[in-house]
C-alpha positions in Angstrom: 0.0 0.0 0.0 2.7 2.5 0.9 4.6 1.8 -2.4 1.2 2.4 -4.3 0.7 5.6 -2.5 4.3 6.7 -3.2 3.9 5.9 -6.8 0.6 7.9 -7.2 2.3 10.9 -5.5 5.2 10.7 -7.9 3.1 10.6 -10.9 0.7 13.3 -9.8 3.5 16.0 -9.6 4.1 16.2 -13.3 0.4 16.0 -14.0 -0.2 19.0 -11.7 2.5 20.9 -13.4 1.2 20.2 -16.8 -2.4 21.2 -15.6 -1.0 24.5 -14.4 0.7 25.2 -17.6 -2.6 24.5 -19.5 -4.5 26.7 -17.2 -1.8 29.4 -17.7 -2.4 29.2 -21.5 -6.1 29.5 -21.1 -6.1 32.4 -18.8 -2.6 34.3 -18.9 -4.2 37.5 -17.6 -5.1 41.0 -18.9 -2.8 42.6 -21.4 -3.5 46.0 -19.9 -5.2 47.8 -17.1 -7.4 50.9 -16.9 -8.7 52.6 -13.9 -11.0 55.4 -12.8 -10.9 57.0 -9.4 -12.3 60.0 -7.4 -10.8 61.6 -4.3 -10.3 64.4 -2.2 -7.5 66.6 -3.0 -5.8 69.0 -0.5 -2.8 71.3 -1.4 -0.7 73.5 0.4 -0.3 77.2 -0.5 1.6 78.2 -3.6 3.4 81.7 -3.9 3.6 82.6 -7.5 6.0 85.4 -8.6 4.5 85.7 -12.1 1.2 86.8 -10.7 2.7 88.2 -7.4 -0.1 86.5 -5.5 -0.4 83.5 -2.9 -2.7 80.8 -4.0 -4.1 79.3 -0.7 -5.9 76.2 -1.9 -8.8 74.4 -0.2 -10.1 70.8 -0.6 -11.8 69.7 -3.8 -12.7 66.7 -5.7 -10.1 65.2 -8.0 -10.8 62.7 -10.9 -8.2 60.3 -12.0 -7.9 57.8 -15.1 -4.9 55.5 -16.0 -3.9 53.3 -18.8 -1.3 50.8 -18.0 0.5 48.0 -19.8 0.4 44.8 -17.7 3.7 43.5 -16.3 4.2 40.3 -14.2 1.7 39.6 -11.7 -0.8 42.3 -11.6 1.6 45.2 -11.8 1.4 47.9 -14.5 3.3 50.6 -16.2 1.6 53.4 -18.0 0.2 57.0 -18.0 -2.1 58.8 -15.4 -4.1 61.9 -15.8 -5.9 63.9 -13.1 -8.3 66.8 -13.1 -9.8 69.0 -10.2 -11.5 72.3 -10.1 -9.9 73.6 -6.9 -11.3 76.2 -4.6 -8.8 78.8 -3.2 -8.3 82.0 -1.5 -6.5 84.3 -4.0 -4.3 86.8 -2.1 -2.4 89.4 -4.2 0.8 90.6 -2.6 0.1 94.2 -3.6 -3.3 94.6 -5.1 -4.5 97.9 -6.8 -6.7 99.8 -4.5 -9.8 99.5 -6.7 -9.2 95.9 -7.4 -12.2 93.7 -6.6 -9.7 91.0 -5.2 -8.2 93.3 -2.5 -7.0 92.2 -0.1 -8.3 88.8 -1.1 -11.1 87.0 -2.7 -12.5 83.5 -3.1 -11.7 81.9 -6.5 -11.4 78.6 -8.4 -8.7 77.1 -10.6 -8.4 74.1 -12.8 -5.5 71.7 -11.6 -4.7 68.9 -13.9 -1.8 66.7 -14.4 -0.2 64.1 -16.7 2.5 61.6 -15.5 4.1 58.3 -15.9 2.8 55.8 -13.4 3.9 52.5 -11.8 1.5 50.3 -10.0 2.5 47.5 -7.8 0.2 45.1 -5.9 -2.3 42.4 -6.5 -3.4 39.0 -5.7 -6.4 37.2 -4.3 -8.6 39.0 -1.8 -7.2 41.8 0.2 -3.7 43.1 -0.8 -1.3 46.0 -0.5 -1.2 48.6 -3.4 1.8 51.0 -4.1 1.9 53.7 -6.9 4.7 56.0 -8.1 4.1 59.0 -10.4 6.3 61.4 -12.1 5.3 64.1 -14.4 3.8 67.6 -14.6 1.0 69.6 -12.7 -0.6 72.5 -14.3 -2.7 75.5 -13.0 -4.9 77.4 -15.3 -8.2 79.4 -15.6 -8.1 81.3 -12.3 -11.5 83.1 -11.8 -13.0 85.3 -9.2 -16.1 83.5 -7.7 -18.1 86.6 -7.3 -17.4 88.4 -10.5 -16.4 85.6 -12.8 -13.3 87.8 -13.9 -10.1 86.0 -14.9 -7.1 86.4 -12.3 -3.5 86.3 -13.1 -1.8 84.2 -14.4 -3.6 84.3 -17.7 -1.5 81.5 -19.1 -1.1 77.9 -18.0 1.5 77.4 -15.3 3.3 74.0 -15.6 5.3 72.5 -12.9 7.2 69.3 -12.2 5.4 66.9 -9.9 5.9 63.6 -8.1 3.6 61.4 -6.0 3.7 58.2 -4.1 0.4 56.4 -3.0 -0.1 53.6 -0.6 -3.2 51.6 0.4 -5.3 48.5 0.2 -6.9 46.8 -2.7 -9.4 44.1 -3.0 -9.7 41.7 -6.0 -13.3 41.1 -7.0 -12.5 38.9 -10.0 -9.3 38.3 -12.2 -10.1 41.5 -14.1 -11.7 43.8 -11.6 -10.1 45.5 -8.4 -11.1 48.3 -6.1 -8.6 50.1 -3.9 -8.5 52.9 -1.3 -5.2 54.9 -1.3 -3.5 57.8 0.4 -1.4 59.8 -2.1 1.4 62.2 -1.1 3.0 64.5 -3.6 5.5 67.3 -4.2 5.1 70.1 -6.6 8.2 72.1 -7.8 6.9 75.7 -8.6 9.8 77.5 -10.2 10.9 81.0 -9.2 10.2 83.8 -11.7 12.7 86.6 -12.3 16.5 86.8 -12.0 17.9 85.4 -8.8 14.6 83.8 -7.7 14.7 80.1 -6.4 12.2 77.4 -6.9 9.5 76.6 -4.3 7.8 73.3 -3.5 4.2 72.7 -2.5 2.7 69.5 -1.0 -0.4 67.8 -2.2 -2.3 65.0 -0.6 -5.2 63.0 -1.9 -7.4 60.2 -0.5 -8.9 58.2 -3.4 -11.3 55.5 -4.1 -10.5 53.6 -7.5 -11.7 50.8 -9.5 -9.2 48.9 -11.9 -10.2 46.9 -14.8 -8.2 44.4 -17.1 -8.3 44.8 -20.9 -7.5 42.3 -23.5 -5.5 39.1 -22.9 -1.8 38.4 -22.8 -0.4 36.2 -25.5 0.4 32.8 -23.8 4.0 31.9 -23.7 5.2 28.7 -25.2 7.0 26.6 -22.6 10.6 26.6 -22.8 12.7 23.6 -24.2 15.1 22.0 -21.9 18.5 20.8 -23.3 20.5 18.2 -21.8 
């Protein structure tokens, strides 16, 4: 009996390995990932030399989309874009006496970004998620809430930006995941004028996202062993 059990065990090992290879060929996983998220964005104040004003941002909703090429496991490498219409207190350093924004006024600005992104994390059930982003954040369309008038700068301001996010994800099925992340970022706002230095602002976002797998990876043929 013991010899029979040992023989069955030894025979089952290659069969299990072959079965896993067959399953791997049938379901190799998504070829790409896309995600949509919505979160609460909070940024520190930015001092802008070009407009000679302080932008004291409040909290606002931020929308986020990604498109990633699938890597090993459930990791991905691709692009991320975000958009928010952020409320702020616009405070000119030396406003004209008759300016409607003196000494400050409530305003809104469009804050959007485009960056490269790297996503790590996956697996069955609950798992950790880590994300890294590097790209640019832009500020545009500053407007006085009361009058609707445009406020300086009238041109789009583009700054370097870096973010790292950490949180928890949950795999609903092999192609669908949900996650809750806390993201921290740094925005490098350059100085304007001769002898001025760059300034940094911090950003923080708490975001709920849904990630979905697209397409199917091409199955890899098993390697040929040589003696």
